[in-house]
DRENDREN-798150 format. One line per 2 residues: number of its first residue (from 1); their letters; for each residue x, y, z of N, C-alpha, C. Coordinates in pm, whole numbers, plus 50000, padded with zeros to 5 digits. Each point is the difference from the previous one (the first is absolute). Layout:
N
NUM	a	X,Y,Z,X,Y,Z,X,Y,Z  ... $
***
This chain:
231
1	mk	49756,50480,55443,50079,50085,49894,49869,50093,49936  50010,50158,50074,49933,50109,50005,49966,50034,49823 $
3	ie	49885,50017,49947,49971,50096,49881,49990,50122,50039  50068,50076,49905,49940,50156,50069,49956,50022,49848 $
5	tk	50006,49952,49911,49949,50061,49859,49822,49927,50019  49940,50054,49924,49890,49975,49885,49986,49855,49969 $
7	iv	49953,49909,50027,49989,49833,49953,49863,50039,49868  50045,49999,49871,49888,50001,49890,50034,49843,49927 $
9	dy	50073,49928,50043,50007,49899,49908,50046,49881,50077  50041,49868,49993,50036,49893,50098,50013,49841,49904 $
11	ri	50055,49897,50047,49965,49845,49943,50095,49948,50103  49996,49896,49972,50012,49883,50045,50127,49919,49937 $
13	eq	50160,50005,50032,50122,49945,49960,49965,49866,50033  50006,49921,49851,49996,49878,49961,50128,49921,50018 $
15	pe	50057,49899,50060,50077,49911,50001,50148,50030,49888  49925,49957,49870,50064,50001,49877,50015,50156,49969 $
17	ek	49979,50112,50088,50051,50126,49955,50130,49994,50063  50083,49924,50105,50090,50021,50087,50083,49947,49924 $
19	iv	50008,49857,49908,50047,49930,49908,50043,50082,49932  49914,50097,49933,50057,50086,49863,50091,50154,50013 $
21	ea	49972,50012,50160,50127,50078,50044,50091,49925,50044  50002,49914,50009,50112,49951,50072,50117,49936,49859 $
23	kt	49894,50005,49892,50085,49996,49869,50086,50081,49924  49902,50115,50040,50043,50181,49942,50047,50012,50089 $
25	ad	50111,49971,50171,50056,50047,50068,50137,50044,49864  50060,49871,49979,50140,50034,49885,49970,50093,49931 $
27	lp	49946,50066,49956,49943,50063,49853,50081,50182,49990  50110,50026,49926,50031,50148,50067,49933,50084,49943 $
29	ts	50020,50095,50122,49913,50100,50087,50069,50132,49908  49873,50104,49982,50030,50111,49953,50082,50114,50101 $
31	ad	50061,50126,49993,50060,50052,50061,49846,50029,50179  49884,49989,49997,49977,50014,50095,49938,49851,50132 $
33	gk	50054,49877,49884,50032,49897,50059,49844,49906,49968  49935,50039,49889,49885,49964,49938,50038,49969,49851 $
35	vv	49937,49903,50003,49980,49965,49815,49837,49967,49987  49923,50130,49897,49883,49914,49990,49981,49937,49853 $
37	hm	49929,49895,50057,49952,49929,49906,49855,49974,49982  49973,49973,49831,49859,50021,49972,49881,49898,50095 $
39	he	49894,50048,50039,49939,49876,50047,49861,50054,49976  49892,49900,50049,49892,50083,50001,49947,50093,50128 $
41	kl	50042,49997,50067,49963,50098,50106,50060,50168,50008  50071,50029,49880,50076,50081,49977,49872,50106,49961 $
43	dr	49984,50103,50062,49960,50097,49992,50031,50063,49879  49851,50062,49914,50020,50083,49851,50061,50123,50086 $
45	pe	50093,50035,49910,50051,50155,50058,49907,50074,49940  50056,50114,50015,49862,50185,49912,50020,49996,49844 $
47	ml	50131,49938,49999,50057,50043,49827,50037,49878,49938  49976,49954,49940,50119,49873,49888,50024,50032,49857 $
49	rg	50097,49957,49975,50041,50057,49867,49915,49897,49894  49976,50051,49892,49884,49879,49903,50028,50065,49852 $
51	st	49981,49889,49934,50022,50013,49831,49912,49909,49954  49958,50101,49909,49848,49970,49870,50059,49948,49909 $
53	yk	49938,49861,49957,50003,49946,49855,49883,49991,49907  49983,50061,49869,49881,49972,49909,50026,49927,49961 $
55	vk	49873,49936,49957,49952,49853,49947,49879,50026,49892  50034,49984,49879,49873,50016,49936,50031,49866,49892 $
57	tp	49925,49909,50045,49966,49914,49892,49908,50001,49906  50006,49903,49892,49933,50033,49886,49886,49879,50032 $
59	vd	49951,49931,50137,49883,49967,50013,49885,50073,50101  50062,50124,50009,49891,50096,50055,50044,50146,49964 $
61	dh	49864,50086,50005,49989,50150,49934,50106,50071,50079  50024,49966,50212,50055,50125,50069,50112,49922,50022 $
63	am	50089,50049,50015,50140,49972,50049,49989,50002,50171  50071,49958,50061,50002,49980,50125,50152,50003,50057 $
65	yv	49944,50101,50136,50141,50054,50077,50018,49919,50125  50136,49971,49951,50023,49866,50130,50146,50112,50092 $
67	ti	49967,49993,50117,50113,50121,50100,50020,49843,50119  50132,50033,50026,50081,49920,50082,50063,50097,50091 $
69	nd	49969,50000,50116,50032,50115,50086,50078,49921,50102  50178,50022,50047,50060,49972,50043,50042,50035,50115 $
71	vv	50025,49912,50102,50063,50079,50179,50144,50006,49948  50054,50072,50126,50160,50065,49982,49982,49896,50173 $
73	ln	50112,49918,49983,50041,49923,50104,50138,50065,50044  50049,50041,50131,50126,50013,50050,50032,50137,49900 $
75	eg	49940,50061,49962,50033,50166,49951,50126,50070,50056  50099,49983,49900,50101,50139,50071,50125,49895,50054 $
77	te	49952,49853,50017,50160,49908,50031,50048,49900,49904  50107,49941,50019,50044,49891,49960,49879,49850,49920 $
79	ye	49915,50033,50070,49905,49877,49967,49875,50047,49987  50013,50148,49870,49837,50052,50011,49971,49863,49842 $
81	sq	49852,50013,50007,49970,49948,49879,49877,49985,49987  49963,49961,49853,49839,50080,49994,49900,49866,49976 $
83	rp	49902,49984,50025,49905,49899,49981,49856,49978,49975  49980,49985,49895,49873,50052,49987,49923,49945,50090 $
85	fe	49840,50102,50027,49962,49984,50103,49794,50006,49989  50023,50052,49883,49800,49983,49935,49985,50022,49835 $
87	if	49925,49952,49990,49929,50034,49841,49926,50000,49944  49946,50141,49938,49880,50005,49954,49992,50048,49847 $
89	vn	49875,49916,49943,49964,50025,49894,49900,50068,49953  50002,50140,49881,49880,50023,50008,49960,49980,49845 $
91	sk	49855,50082,49965,49959,49929,49826,49879,50104,50013  49951,50025,49904,49893,50053,49974,49896,49831,49972 $
93	nl	50033,49893,49980,49915,49893,49957,49965,49963,50120  49901,50047,50013,49952,49903,50102,49935,49842,50066 $
95	dh	50043,49921,49888,49953,49848,49969,50110,49951,50073  50106,50047,50060,50148,49893,50029,49946,50055,50166 $
97	yq	49959,50070,50024,49972,50077,50116,50046,49919,50147  49913,49905,49982,49980,49920,50139,50101,49880,49991 $
99	wi	50083,49991,49914,50133,49896,50009,50107,50091,49977  50031,50128,49968,50086,50096,49999,49991,50065,50155 $
101	va	49928,49995,50072,50007,50035,50135,50037,49913,50067  49940,49854,50009,50051,49839,50049,50134,49992,49986 $
103	lt	50035,50003,49897,50173,49943,49983,50091,50093,50040  49965,50145,49993,50096,50109,50052,49987,49959,50153 $
105	ri	49916,49990,50032,50007,50005,50179,50065,49915,50029  49951,49872,49940,50141,49864,50016,50120,50043,49988 $
107	ms	50057,50033,49831,50131,50031,50013,50021,50103,50093  49933,50101,50056,50082,50084,50102,50013,49968,50130 $
109	av	49934,49854,50035,49983,49911,50117,50163,49959,50017  50062,49931,49832,50117,49927,50005,50080,50092,50018 $
111	fr	49973,50129,49908,50126,50073,50059,50051,50029,50103  49891,50053,50134,49995,50038,50105,50065,49856,50061 $
113	kg	50024,49902,50005,49970,49898,50057,50167,49980,50003  50066,50061,49926,50143,49966,49996,50085,49906,49941 $
115	gd	50136,49966,50014,50039,49853,49943,50011,50043,49829  50029,49933,49953,50035,49957,49825,49831,50005,49937 $
117	va	49986,50111,49962,49861,50022,49966,49997,49982,49801  50130,49974,49991,49994,49955,49827,49950,49865,49938 $
119	fi	49975,49904,50044,49908,49952,49966,49829,50012,49943  49953,50116,50048,49844,50013,49932,50072,50051,49861 $
121	ve	50101,50048,49959,50016,50035,49862,49987,49894,49905  50044,49853,50036,49999,49874,49911,49842,49977,50039 $
123	el	49941,50005,50105,49872,49914,50024,49925,50121,49839  50000,50148,50068,49902,50108,49884,50013,49944,49880 $
125	ka	50141,49999,50003,50042,49978,49777,49959,49852,49977  49958,49931,50071,49946,49834,49915,49888,49994,50044 $
127	vf	49917,50147,49962,49816,49951,50025,50007,50024,49833  49887,49915,49944,49978,50034,49871,49866,50016,49948 $
129	dp	49962,50114,49936,49850,50004,49971,49929,49887,49922  49916,49940,50016,49945,49881,49959,49981,50047,49850 $
131	rg	49934,50121,49989,49981,50121,49841,50093,49987,49947  50132,49959,50038,50095,50036,49894,50088,50122,50039 $
133	gy	50125,50047,50020,50085,50126,50033,49979,50127,49866  50133,50055,50028,50002,50133,49898,50180,50012,49941 $
135	wq	50002,50032,49942,50164,50069,49984,49978,50149,50005  50128,50000,50070,49998,50203,50050,50114,50021,49897 $
137	pg	49991,50153,49991,50076,50040,49913,50129,49997,49973  50061,49916,49928,50154,49965,50003,49974,49872,49939 $
139	gk	49922,49917,50019,49998,49836,49946,49984,49899,50135  49981,50060,50132,49995,49916,50084,49889,49938,50074 $
141	ym	50011,49921,50002,49815,49917,50009,49994,49981,50148  49911,50082,50063,49935,49993,50143,49856,49889,50009 $
143	ps	50064,49904,50118,49860,49914,49940,49901,50000,50090  49981,50148,50092,49883,50056,50073,50041,50135,50049 $
145	ii	49910,50088,50048,50046,50111,50070,50025,49981,50123  49983,49903,50096,50057,49947,50129,50122,49958,49957 $
147	ae	50024,49943,49930,50146,49981,49941,50070,50131,49974  49952,50094,49877,50078,50140,50045,50050,50021,50114 $
149	lg	49833,50027,50090,50070,50028,50120,50095,49965,50093  50024,49875,50007,50122,49936,50034,50133,50041,49938 $
151	yi	50011,50029,49855,50092,50071,49912,50026,50111,50101  49926,50076,49987,50036,50159,50056,50037,49988,50172 $
153	ve	49952,49908,50079,50057,49955,50128,50124,49996,50003  50012,49919,49916,50183,49902,49972,50095,50139,49914 $
155	kh	49926,50097,49910,50076,50119,50001,50033,50055,50134  49872,50052,50024,50043,50085,50192,50061,49954,50023 $
157	lq	50023,49862,50103,50087,49956,50039,50161,50009,49965  49992,49965,49861,50143,50021,49931,50029,50153,50004 $
159	yi	49946,50058,50012,50018,50155,50030,50052,50043,50090  49936,49938,50123,50014,50006,50165,50119,49943,50041 $
161	gm	50075,49915,49896,50107,49894,50010,49975,49869,50101  49866,49999,49997,49968,49859,50061,49997,49871,49941 $
163	lp	50037,50000,49863,50011,49895,49906,50119,50060,49906  50081,49913,49938,50109,50051,49928,49928,50056,49844 $
165	ke	50018,50102,49934,49957,50015,49877,50087,49912,49920  49909,49896,49857,50068,49953,49937,50066,50054,49914 $
167	sl	50128,49908,49963,50080,50025,49875,50068,49876,49988  50005,50046,49848,50084,49859,49947,50134,49996,50020 $
169	de	50018,49868,49991,50166,50000,50019,50116,50003,49854  50102,50003,50002,50084,50014,49883,49942,49914,49910 $
171	hq	50005,49855,50019,49974,49932,49890,49891,49957,49923  49879,50082,50110,49885,49994,49944,50014,50170,49882 $
173	rk	50038,50121,50059,50021,50101,49887,50051,49975,49877  50109,49914,50014,50074,49962,49848,49905,49880,49910 $
175	li	49915,49955,50075,49930,49894,49972,49910,50141,49916  49886,50069,50053,49866,50099,49936,50106,50052,49918 $
177	ea	50136,50055,49996,50046,50086,49900,50003,49942,49913  50046,49893,49983,50075,49881,49885,49833,49972,49909 $
179	kr	49939,49981,50072,49833,49933,49911,49951,50179,49963  50037,50105,50076,49934,50083,49895,50066,50067,49899 $
181	qe	50132,49944,50029,50076,50094,49837,49954,49867,49922  50006,49858,50068,49945,49893,49854,49845,50024,49987 $
183	ye	49909,50101,50061,49868,50024,49925,50008,50157,49897  50098,50111,50097,49987,50085,49892,50077,49986,49876 $
185	es	50127,49928,50002,50011,49931,49853,49923,49959,49935  49901,49874,50030,49933,49949,49879,49873,50049,49966 $
187	kr	49969,50127,50122,49888,50119,49963,50042,50045,49892  50165,50070,50010,49997,50095,49862,50047,49936,49881 $
189	qq	50028,49862,50000,49997,49945,49868,49851,49981,49959  49936,49932,50065,49846,49988,49984,49932,50167,49919 $
191	da	50074,50119,50088,49910,50101,49929,50105,50058,49879  50151,49963,50005,50074,50001,49822,49834,49910,49900 $
193	fa	49964,49874,50000,49943,49971,49979,49857,49999,49943  49950,50077,50049,49882,50036,50063,50014,50105,49896 $
195	ks	50051,50067,49938,49995,50157,49948,49998,49959,49817  50055,49828,49998,49982,49953,49892,49922,50016,49872 $
197	ef	50005,50023,49873,49938,50029,49906,49889,49876,49917  50099,49865,50063,49936,49895,49949,49927,49924,50091 $
199	pe	49942,49903,49920,49896,49964,50122,50020,49882,50103  49856,50031,50102,50099,49947,50145,49991,49824,49941 $
201	gs	50084,50034,50083,50057,49791,50023,50105,49986,49887  50071,50087,49934,50106,49996,49908,50157,49973,50088 $
203	qm	50014,49905,49901,50155,49978,50082,50145,50046,49958  50086,49996,50082,50145,50033,49950,50041,49950,49873 $
205	cg	50068,50079,49882,50043,49974,49862,50154,49953,50042  50050,49896,49954,50083,49959,50026,50151,50094,49922 $
207	kc	49922,50020,49904,50098,50077,49892,50019,50148,50020  49863,50050,50026,50065,50159,50016,49928,50031,50137 $
209	st	49981,49909,50079,49948,50024,50172,49937,50081,50055  49863,50015,49896,49882,50070,50015,49906,49898,50068 $
211	va	49896,50085,50067,49881,49881,50025,49866,49998,49914  50074,49924,49874,49893,50031,49880,49930,49862,49924 $
213	vi	50050,49907,50110,49981,49872,49910,49861,49928,50042  49925,49980,49892,49874,49932,50013,50012,49886,49922 $
215	mm	49884,49917,49994,49967,49867,50011,49871,50059,49800  50039,50017,49953,49931,49953,49816,50018,49900,49965 $
217	dg	49901,49945,49934,49964,49874,49890,50119,49912,50048  49987,49976,50163,50046,49889,50078,50151,49997,50002 $
219	cr	50100,50100,49938,50128,50056,49986,50010,50153,50105  50155,49987,50029,50017,50136,50090,50021,50123,49912 $
221	vc	49964,50094,49970,50039,50073,49926,50070,50166,50079  50079,50045,50035,50030,50111,50018,49957,50121,49940 $
223	la	49872,50118,50059,49977,50115,49950,50113,50110,49983  50113,49972,50062,50045,50138,49961,50143,49994,49862 $
225	cg	50006,49856,50021,50123,49997,49930,49982,49879,49870  49886,49971,50031,49947,49881,49859,50033,49865,50064 $
227	ds	50113,49980,50098,50060,49835,49977,49877,49892,50052  50049,49877,49921,49925,49916,50005,50019,49874,50003 $
229	kc	50007,49900,50067,50052,49856,49979,49934,49920,49883  49864,50056,49954,49963,49979,49884,50059,50008,49886 $
231	s	50023,50148,49977,50095,50016,49841,50136,49989,49977 $
***
């Protein structure tokens, strides 16, 4: 075989690569007869789609900006898919510079490897800060900054369709709604009692239905109607 073009690179084909090609031979093909899958030898395109997420934690004075760039495979065909290709974290805080660079490079390598990359979400979310985590606005507890990075990756994978979005089933929705109504009803009753002009801790009078019964001289007395079991 005569090569007419300039050789710019080469590699030695391994036996296992032939096995992989045989396994993928039965996969459905696109219009041009090829389906591109994510793998580590995929060249980086000139342009990638990116999404940037802002992270502001109460344990740091500076915000972090997490950017995840995606590559579009089989664009324009019925097999078009979007996969994460690389991740960057930018912050003014240089105290975390080394581990941020190391972590993002490893995560980018995992993204380019292909296959199911969703496992990285659970690994990141399981990291706990020994000094204690923090509470996000809205009341959600975050065990560490790394865990929050895992939640961001999870949100992004849901956004591009690699992970299903979390949703409650019908039974869970009904249970939550019932608990919400029960709480609001108890809160409404407490609010009505809170404006009472009688001492705190007063109980309801069986005669006038007013929360005004107190213990006085060893006897229960209603301060509203004067009813007393001792009189």
